[in-house]
N, C-alpha and C positions, 0 to 999 in steps of 0.2 A: 504494500500500500504506500509506504513512504517512498519507495523507488518510483512509483507512478507519479506521486505528487512532485518529486524533484524533477522528473522528466517533463512534467507540465511546466514547472518553473523555468527549466532550461529552454523549452520551446518558446515561452514568453520572452525570455531574454534574447533569444536568437531573432525573434520577430522585431523586438524593439531596437536591437543593435544592428541588425541586418547581417546576414551571413556573408554578404559580399565584402564586408570589412576584413574577413579572415582570408580572402583570396588576394588581398592587396599586400603591400610591403609591411614590415614590422612597425614602422613609424606610424603609418595610417591606422593600423589596428589598435595600437596603444592609445592613440588620440581618441578613438571612438569608444573605448572601454570606460565603464563607469568605475571600475576597480583598478587601482594602480598599485604595483608592488615593486619595491626596490630590491634587486637581487645582486648579490656579489658572487662572482665566479672565482673559485679557487682552482689553481692548476696543481696537479699532483704529478711529480716526476717519478716514473717507474722505469728504471734502466734508461734506454734511449727513447722511450715513448713519452709523449706529452698528452695527457688525457684530462679533460675538464671534469671536475667533481659533479656528482649528480645534483641537479636542481629540481627537486620534486615539483611536479606540476607544469614545468616549462616544456611541454611536449614538442612544440614547434621550434624550440631553441632560439627564440628571439630576445631572450633576456627579461621577459615579463610573463606573468601568469594571468591569463584572461580567457574570455569565452572562446577565442580562437584555439586555445589548447584543448578545450573540451570538444570542440568540433573535430579537430584532428584526431583526438583519442577515439572518438566514436567512429570515425572513418577507418581507423586502424582496426578497431574491434569488428567492424562489419566486413573487413577485407577489401575495402575500396582502395586503400593505399597501404604500402608496406612501410615499416619503421626501421630505422637503423638501431644499433645497440644502445646508443646514448638516448635516443628518443624513448625506447622501451624502458630504460632505467628511470628516466624522468617521469614516465607515465605511471609507474608503479608507486602511486602515492600512499598506499598502505603498507608498502615494503614487505609484502608477503611472497615476493619472488614471481608473481604472476600478474600479467596485465589483463584485466577483465572488467566487466560491468561495474563491479564494486569500486574500482578506481575512478570510473566516470562519475559515479554518485558522490564519492568523497570529494572529487575536484569541484563539482558543482556546489556542494555544501561549503567548501572553502571560499569559493567566489562570492557566495551570498552571505558569508561571514558567520555561518553556523559552526564552522571549525576555524580555529585561529592559527594553526600551524600544520605543516606537512613535514614528514610523513605522519599519517594518522590512520588508525584502523577502526575508528568508531563510526559505524554506519547506522547506529540506532537512531 
């Protein structure tokens, strides 16, 4: 029931903000979002590899967490697009090792400020 209610909220947000904002560049989508988040990227050096740390919720890797990340996550879950390793790590917002519908629900709850931090495994 709660998942259906959150899906309805997500649909309303998508109508209000317009999905086309997610297909534009990162600067445009950030300006259209009603939620803004400052994110710091930490670089971890492992031998000769340079890998960015996981930024939970930033599925599209544009440096901000907004409705565009939810849209991309749902496209990944439906099989419309494929995700790279970093996107899948960022999408696993409950840190259970799997990217699934629960992650989408948690990300929406984060955007509407029912959850204040990620990762989070509280879907109640």
